ROFI-271506 format. One line per field, with one value per atom (N, C-alpha, C): residue number from 1; residue in one letter; atom name; x, y, z. Coordinates in steps of 0.05 Angstrom, whole numbers, plus 5000, padded with zeros to 4 digits. Atoms other than C-alpha are relative to their C-alpha. Layout:
N
i	NUM, ...
aa	A, ...
at	CA, ...
c1	X, ...
c2	Y, ...
c3	Z, ...
This chain:
93
i	1, 1, 1, 2, 2, 2, 3, 3, 3, 4, 4, 4, 5, 5, 5, 6, 6, 6, 7, 7, 7, 8, 8, 8, 9, 9, 9, 10, 10, 10, 11, 11, 11, 12, 12, 12, 13, 13, 13, 14, 14, 14, 15, 15, 15, 16, 16, 16, 17, 17, 17, 18, 18, 18, 19, 19, 19, 20, 20, 20, 21, 21, 21, 22, 22, 22, 23, 23, 23, 24, 24, 24, 25, 25, 25, 26, 26, 26, 27, 27, 27, 28, 28, 28, 29, 29, 29, 30, 30, 30, 31, 31, 31, 32, 32, 32, 33, 33, 33, 34, 34, 34, 35, 35, 35, 36, 36, 36, 37, 37, 37, 38, 38, 38, 39, 39, 39, 40, 40, 40, 41, 41, 41, 42, 42, 42, 43, 43, 43, 44, 44, 44, 45, 45, 45, 46, 46, 46, 47, 47, 47, 48, 48, 48, 49, 49, 49, 50, 50, 50, 51, 51, 51, 52, 52, 52, 53, 53, 53, 54, 54, 54, 55, 55, 55, 56, 56, 56, 57, 57, 57, 58, 58, 58, 59, 59, 59, 60, 60, 60, 61, 61, 61, 62, 62, 62, 63, 63, 63, 64, 64, 64, 65, 65, 65, 66, 66, 66, 67, 67, 67, 68, 68, 68, 69, 69, 69, 70, 70, 70, 71, 71, 71, 72, 72, 72, 73, 73, 73, 74, 74, 74, 75, 75, 75, 76, 76, 76, 77, 77, 77, 78, 78, 78, 79, 79, 79, 80, 80, 80, 81, 81, 81, 82, 82, 82, 83, 83, 83, 84, 84, 84, 85, 85, 85, 86, 86, 86, 87, 87, 87, 88, 88, 88, 89, 89, 89, 90, 90, 90, 91, 91, 91, 92, 92, 92, 93, 93, 93
aa	X, X, X, X, X, X, X, X, X, X, X, X, X, X, X, X, X, X, X, X, X, X, X, X, X, X, X, X, X, X, X, X, X, X, X, X, X, X, X, X, X, X, X, X, X, X, X, X, X, X, X, X, X, X, X, X, X, X, X, X, X, X, X, X, X, X, X, X, X, X, X, X, X, X, X, X, X, X, X, X, X, X, X, X, X, X, X, X, X, X, X, X, X, X, X, X, X, X, X, X, X, X, X, X, X, X, X, X, X, X, X, X, X, X, X, X, X, X, X, X, X, X, X, X, X, X, X, X, X, X, X, X, X, X, X, X, X, X, X, X, X, X, X, X, X, X, X, X, X, X, X, X, X, X, X, X, X, X, X, X, X, X, X, X, X, X, X, X, X, X, X, X, X, X, X, X, X, X, X, X, X, X, X, X, X, X, X, X, X, X, X, X, X, X, X, X, X, X, X, X, X, X, X, X, X, X, X, X, X, X, X, X, X, X, X, X, X, X, X, X, X, X, X, X, X, X, X, X, X, X, X, X, X, X, X, X, X, X, X, X, X, X, X, X, X, X, X, X, X, X, X, X, X, X, X, X, X, X, X, X, X, X, X, X, X, X, X, X, X, X, X, X, X, X, X, X, X, X, X
at	N, CA, C, N, CA, C, N, CA, C, N, CA, C, N, CA, C, N, CA, C, N, CA, C, N, CA, C, N, CA, C, N, CA, C, N, CA, C, N, CA, C, N, CA, C, N, CA, C, N, CA, C, N, CA, C, N, CA, C, N, CA, C, N, CA, C, N, CA, C, N, CA, C, N, CA, C, N, CA, C, N, CA, C, N, CA, C, N, CA, C, N, CA, C, N, CA, C, N, CA, C, N, CA, C, N, CA, C, N, CA, C, N, CA, C, N, CA, C, N, CA, C, N, CA, C, N, CA, C, N, CA, C, N, CA, C, N, CA, C, N, CA, C, N, CA, C, N, CA, C, N, CA, C, N, CA, C, N, CA, C, N, CA, C, N, CA, C, N, CA, C, N, CA, C, N, CA, C, N, CA, C, N, CA, C, N, CA, C, N, CA, C, N, CA, C, N, CA, C, N, CA, C, N, CA, C, N, CA, C, N, CA, C, N, CA, C, N, CA, C, N, CA, C, N, CA, C, N, CA, C, N, CA, C, N, CA, C, N, CA, C, N, CA, C, N, CA, C, N, CA, C, N, CA, C, N, CA, C, N, CA, C, N, CA, C, N, CA, C, N, CA, C, N, CA, C, N, CA, C, N, CA, C, N, CA, C, N, CA, C, N, CA, C, N, CA, C, N, CA, C, N, CA, C, N, CA, C, N, CA, C, N, CA, C, N, CA, C, N, CA, C, N, CA, C
c1	4977, 1857, 5023, 4970, 1915, 5021, 4971, 1989, 5014, 4971, 2036, 5025, 4974, 2096, 5023, 4968, 2176, 5008, 4996, 2188, 4983, 5021, 2152, 4985, 5027, 2115, 4977, 5025, 2041, 5012, 4996, 2033, 4972, 5024, 1975, 5002, 4991, 1969, 4976, 5030, 1905, 5009, 4999, 1889, 4965, 5022, 1835, 4998, 5007, 1794, 4982, 5027, 1746, 4995, 4997, 1724, 4981, 5004, 1718, 4965, 5037, 1634, 4996, 5017, 1617, 5011, 4993, 1664, 5021, 4986, 1687, 5032, 4974, 1736, 5018, 4975, 1803, 5004, 4992, 1797, 4985, 5013, 1746, 5007, 4977, 1776, 5015, 4971, 1841, 4974, 5012, 1793, 4995, 5014, 1755, 5019, 4986, 1818, 5018, 4989, 1851, 4991, 5014, 1798, 5001, 4999, 1794, 5038, 4970, 1873, 5011, 4994, 1874, 4982, 5012, 1817, 5012, 4997, 1851, 5032, 4968, 1923, 4989, 5002, 1889, 4985, 5020, 1846, 5019, 4991, 1894, 5015, 4990, 1920, 4988, 5017, 1863, 5007, 4997, 1876, 5031, 4969, 1948, 4998, 5003, 1926, 4994, 5007, 1891, 5013, 4980, 1936, 5028, 4981, 1988, 4986, 5006, 1945, 4983, 5001, 1927, 5019, 4982, 1995, 5008, 4996, 1987, 5023, 4984, 2055, 5008, 4995, 2064, 4987, 5023, 2006, 4999, 5008, 1992, 4970, 5027, 1927, 5000, 5000, 1910, 4971, 5025, 1847, 5001, 5010, 1811, 4983, 5012, 1774, 4987, 5006, 1729, 4972, 5012, 1685, 4974, 5028, 1611, 4978, 5019, 1570, 5007, 4998, 1566, 5001, 4995, 1567, 5022, 4983, 1620, 4988, 5010, 1614, 5021, 4983, 1650, 5025, 4984, 1713, 4992, 5009, 1680, 4977, 5022, 1628, 5020, 4994, 1682, 5013, 4981, 1730, 4981, 5012, 1672, 4985, 5006, 1653, 5020, 4975, 1725, 5006, 4991, 1733, 4982, 5015, 1671, 5009, 4991, 1694, 5033, 4970, 1769, 4990, 5013, 1730, 4987, 5007, 1695, 5013, 4982, 1750, 5019, 4981, 1793, 4984, 5004, 1746, 4992, 5003, 1736, 5029, 4979, 1814, 4995
c2	4990, 7790, 5021, 4980, 7849, 4998, 5007, 7835, 5026, 4978, 7883, 4988, 5019, 7878, 5017, 4980, 7898, 5018, 4983, 7922, 5015, 4966, 7983, 4989, 5011, 7939, 4987, 5017, 7925, 4972, 5033, 7843, 4995, 5013, 7807, 4964, 5021, 7734, 4981, 5019, 7681, 4975, 5026, 7615, 4989, 5017, 7575, 4975, 5024, 7523, 4984, 5023, 7471, 4982, 5023, 7423, 4971, 5021, 7353, 4997, 5001, 7349, 5018, 4996, 7390, 4989, 5005, 7367, 4967, 5025, 7290, 4990, 5007, 7285, 5024, 4986, 7319, 5024, 4984, 7343, 5023, 4978, 7384, 5017, 4978, 7414, 5022, 4980, 7432, 5020, 4976, 7470, 5019, 4978, 7503, 5026, 4980, 7537, 5009, 4987, 7546, 5022, 4974, 7589, 5024, 4975, 7630, 5012, 4995, 7636, 5026, 4988, 7661, 5022, 4969, 7711, 5021, 4992, 7734, 5007, 4981, 7748, 5019, 4986, 7788, 5023, 4975, 7833, 5002, 5000, 7826, 5038, 4972, 7902, 5016, 4981, 7929, 5005, 5002, 7906, 5023, 4986, 7928, 5037, 4975, 7995, 5011, 4987, 8012, 5006, 4994, 7992, 5024, 4973, 8042, 5032, 4972, 8093, 5014, 4991, 8093, 5000, 5000, 8089, 4978, 5004, 8029, 4969, 5023, 7994, 4977, 5018, 7960, 4975, 5021, 7914, 4981, 5021, 7851, 4989, 4998, 7835, 4961, 5026, 7753, 4994, 5007, 7728, 4972, 5025, 7664, 5000, 5009, 7639, 4983, 5020, 7582, 4993, 5005, 7551, 4983, 5016, 7530, 4987, 5007, 7517, 4967, 5026, 7444, 5002, 5008, 7461, 5020, 4990, 7484, 5026, 4984, 7551, 5014, 4990, 7588, 5018, 4993, 7619, 5034, 4970, 7693, 4999, 5004, 7681, 5000, 4998, 7668, 5028, 4971, 7723, 5020, 4982, 7771, 4997, 4996, 7756, 5000, 4998, 7753, 5025, 4971, 7822, 5013, 4986, 7843, 4998, 5003, 7816, 5018, 4983, 7849, 5031, 4972, 7916, 5006, 4992, 7911, 5006, 5002, 7894, 5019, 4975, 7951, 5028, 4982, 7994, 5013, 4998, 7976, 5007, 4999, 7986, 5026
c3	4985, 9250, 4997, 5005, 9254, 5013, 4979, 9286, 4998, 4997, 9299, 4977, 5012, 9254, 5004, 4994, 9257, 4977, 5025, 9183, 4997, 5002, 9152, 4969, 5017, 9097, 4998, 4993, 9097, 4991, 5008, 9085, 5005, 4991, 9089, 5000, 4990, 9105, 4984, 5013, 9071, 5010, 4998, 9098, 4977, 5014, 9050, 4999, 4992, 9076, 4992, 5004, 9046, 5015, 4988, 9090, 4983, 5012, 9065, 5005, 4997, 9086, 4972, 5033, 9024, 4980, 5024, 8977, 5008, 4994, 8987, 4984, 5022, 8926, 5006, 5001, 8934, 4974, 5027, 8865, 5007, 5000, 8878, 5020, 4975, 8944, 4987, 5012, 8904, 4981, 5016, 8852, 5016, 4981, 8901, 5011, 4981, 8940, 4984, 5027, 8871, 4995, 5016, 8844, 5026, 4983, 8914, 5000, 4997, 8919, 4973, 5026, 8842, 5008, 4997, 8864, 5019, 4987, 8918, 4996, 5013, 8887, 4985, 5021, 8833, 5011, 4976, 8889, 5024, 4967, 8949, 4996, 5004, 8922, 5011, 4991, 8949, 5028, 4977, 9020, 5009, 5001, 9011, 5003, 5006, 8984, 5026, 4984, 9037, 5034, 4981, 9091, 4995, 5008, 9057, 5003, 5003, 9051, 5034, 4969, 9126, 5015, 4987, 9142, 5019, 4978, 9178, 4990, 5002, 9157, 5024, 4986, 9215, 5006, 4991, 9212, 4977, 5017, 9181, 5008, 5012, 9155, 4996, 4994, 9171, 4994, 5008, 9135, 4993, 5009, 9127, 4986, 5019, 9070, 5007, 4989, 9098, 4975, 5022, 9037, 5015, 4992, 9061, 4987, 5023, 9001, 4991, 5009, 8977, 4962, 5026, 8901, 4988, 5011, 8853, 4991, 5016, 8821, 4978, 5011, 8769, 5010, 4992, 8772, 5002, 4998, 8754, 5026, 4976, 8808, 5021, 4978, 8858, 5005, 4990, 8842, 5007, 5001, 8841, 5041, 4970, 8914, 5024, 4987, 8941, 4990, 4991, 8912, 5010, 4982, 8942, 5027, 4975, 9004, 5009, 5001, 9000, 5005, 5000, 8982, 5029, 4980, 9042, 5028, 4991, 9078, 5011, 4998, 9066, 5010, 4992, 9074, 5030, 4980, 9151, 5015, 4988, 9160, 5008
C-alpha cells in the first residue's frame, strides 16, 4: 500500500505478524519477529533509495510481513528472503 504524505522525506512502515497457530510458544513467535525486523532494518535503504530515485518524496510505503511457515529458520535465511522481497518491491516502485 502506498499513501500520500505531507513532508518531503520518503518513509516506510512495517508490520510483522506471526500467528499463534504457527508457533504456540510466544518465545518462538518473538524470535521470528525479531529476525524479520532485524533483516528489514539492514535492508530498508533499498526501498527508501528507490523512493528517492523516483522522486516519490510524498509517499509512504506500508508493508506487512506475515510468517506462514511452522518451522524456525536461521537469521541468515530470513535475511536473504527479506532482502529479496525488498529488492523486488523497490524494482516495482
